[in-house]
N, C-alpha and C positions, 0 to 999 in steps of 0.2 A: 663632576664640574671639579675643577682645583680649587678649592676651597681655602687653600693658602694663599692664592693671589687674587681671588673672584668669590664674591657676594652673590647668591643665588637671589631671584628676583621671580615673586611671581606678580604677575600683573591681570589684572579681568579687564577683558575688553565686553561690556554690556551690549555695544551695540544700539539699536533702536529700540533698545528695553526699560523703563521703569519710569513713572512720575516720580517728581520728588519726595513725596511723601511713601512713596516705593522706596525711592532709592533710601531713604533715611531708616524706613525697616529691615532692610536686607542690611545697611552696613552695621546697622542694631546688632543683627543677628549674628554676622563674622566677630563682632567684638567681642560678643557672648562668650562666644566657641573657644576663642584666643584668653580671654583675661585668666590671669595667673600663670598663663603660658609662658618660658622663654624662648621668643620668635627674634632674637636677635640675630639670630644667624640667617636670616632670610628679609629680602625688604617685601614688602606688600602694597601694590597700587591697585587702585581702582579706577577703571576708564569710564567714565561716566558720559551719558547726554548733555550737551551744553545748557541743557535749562535746568539740571539736577544738579550743576556743579556748588551753587550756592547751599544747599540745602547738605548736601553732602560734606561740603566742606565745613560745617557746624556738625553734622554729625560724625566725622571722624576725629574732632579734637580731643586731646588725651589717650589718642592711639596710635601704634606703631602704623596704620593705613595712609599712603599717599595717596593724590588725586589726579590723574590722566583727563584731557582732553582727549577726542577722538579725530582730531582733526584742528588744523588753523592756517589762515592765509598769509599770502607772503606780506603782503603789505600794511605798514602800520596803520593805513586809515585810507578812505576813500571810497568812490561810487565803485563799491563790491556788492551789490544787494545781497542779503542773506550769509554773508561770511562773515569769519569773526577773528580778529585780529590776537595776537601774543599778547600784549598788553592787556586786553579786552579778558582772557583768560587767566591771566596772571590776578587778575582785581578782582575775581572771585575765588581765587583758592586754588587753581591749578598748579600745579608743579610740572608735571610730566604731559607730552603730548605724543598721544600715536600718528605717526605718519607715513603714508605710504600704503597702507592696508588694501589688500588686494580688492576688499568690496570697494572701496574708492575709486584703485585703479580702473576696474571692471565696468561699473556702474555709471560715475563721474567723471572719465574721462583724463584722471590723473596719467602722467607720464611721469619719467625719470626726470626731466626737467624741472618739471612743476613741482614734483617731490625735494628736491634738491633745494628750489627756491625758498620750502617749506622749511625745509632742516635749518637751512642759513636763517631765516628769519627768527625761527624759535630759539636757535640758539642764541643769537644776537642780544633777544629780549631777556633773556636768562632763564628759559624754560629748559626742560631734560628734554630730550626725545627717544624716543622707543620707533625705532627704524623698522620697517616690514618689508621684507624679499621672499620671494618664492617663485617659483615655476609653474606652469602649468601640465595638466595630465600629460598634453602631446609632447611636451617639449620633454618632459621625463623621459616617454616611451621613446623619443627620436635619441635620446640619449645626451642630450646637453644642458641635463641640471648643472654643472658647474659651471658653463660657459655663462649660463642666463644669468645664475645668480652671483656671480664675479662680475658679469657687466653692470646689472642693479647695485651693486656695492660701491663699484669705481664713480657712476654716474652721479648715484643718490648723494656721495659723500664728496664730492667736488669742489674744491675750497671749505673745507671743514678740516681746520689747525687740528695738530696733536693735540695741544691743550683743550681743543673742544673737546675732544673725543672723550674726555672725562664724564662728558655729560649725555653721552651718545648710548644704547644700550641696541642691539641689532635684532630684531627679531626673526627667523627663519620660518616661514609659513608657507608650504607647498600648498598650492592654491588647491588640488585636487582633495587637498585634506580638511578643507575648510568647511565645516557644517555638512559633513557629508557623513560623518562617522568614522569615514576612512582615515587611518592614522599612517604615519611614518612608520617603519620599524624601528628602533633604536638605533640596528647598525646605519642603516638611511641617513636618520638625525643626525647621527655622528660626525657619518660622511661628509654631509653639506654644513655643518656647522665648524667642521674642521677646515674645509674648503673660505669658508667666509674669513677664518682665525688666517689663514695665509694669506689671503688678500690684504686682509689689514697690516700685515706683518711685511707686505711688498709695499703698501702704499707709505704707510707709516716706519715700525721698525718691528721685531720681534717681544721686545719687552711691552710695548703698547699694546700691541696683539693678544697678548697673553693679560691684559689687563680688564679687556673690555669683557662684559657680560653679553653671551648670546642664548637667546632664550630660543625654546622651539615652541610653536604656535601649530595649531591643526588638528583638532580634538585631543587634545591632551586634556585625559580626565584622573579622576580617583584611583581607577584598574591601571591606568600604564604609567600613572606618575612616575613611579619609583623603578623603572626598568629605563624609562628614556634619562630622569635626570642621574640616573647612576652612571651616562656616559661622561667620557673626559671634556668635552666640549659644549655640551649642552647645559648651560648654567641655569636653567629656569624655564618659565612657559609665559606665554601669552594664551590667557584663558579663553573662550568663548563661551558655550553654552554651562558647562561647570561653573564658571564666576557666579552664575546667578543662584546657584543652591546652595547656601552656607556652608554646610556638612561638606560636600564635596570640595569646594574649594579650600576649606580649613585641611582636609585630606590630601592635597596637593602642598601646601603652605609644609604638611607636615612631611612628608616626602623629599620637600627639597631640605630641609634640617637633617634627616635621619644620616 
């Protein structure tokens, strides 16, 4: 990554794991491992389930760890049973929200249109966004990864201003590498992250594109993080399984600062 213009961000996506008590324990374990270390060169985010946010907000006090929710609704309030608004998230300590994760798209019918509505609503409420994009295995094998990811970025950021982009992180997550143990090679990750940066330059300008943090997600772990993070356009990671293992998560944070 280009540390002269961008800061590394390592975000954990806990998915549907951990009760509030377990969330407190996990955060305290991470805090203990980074205590006394200079982690100023790396943003650290924990993306926790909705029910864990209050406990997690208490646990992260006095630490550099920020909190993310894993989804948000686009409406401020209303008849949307089971949904959570941006203001609700802010009220219980969330600063970031993960939007458009492939599991939300695959299992819960989210589309680029609804992802865009969520992005707009989150930014309007003052939340920061981690926007997920990525191709299916069939799309990669068909040689259309660049087209698919470019389209997602353009549709998902429709109506997002240049000023808003200061509060957006983009996470490239090849769907075929999420939870499968498969990982894009460093060269593959770099290629697609560079495509995303090129799309940002076309939507906004080259200077803004250089300022946006672009993470890689998709089975990044303690063993492969250093190589992935050595790529010019890979600015951090959205970490799944490894974020539930304190030692592994901190090892990735260390790699991002190397």
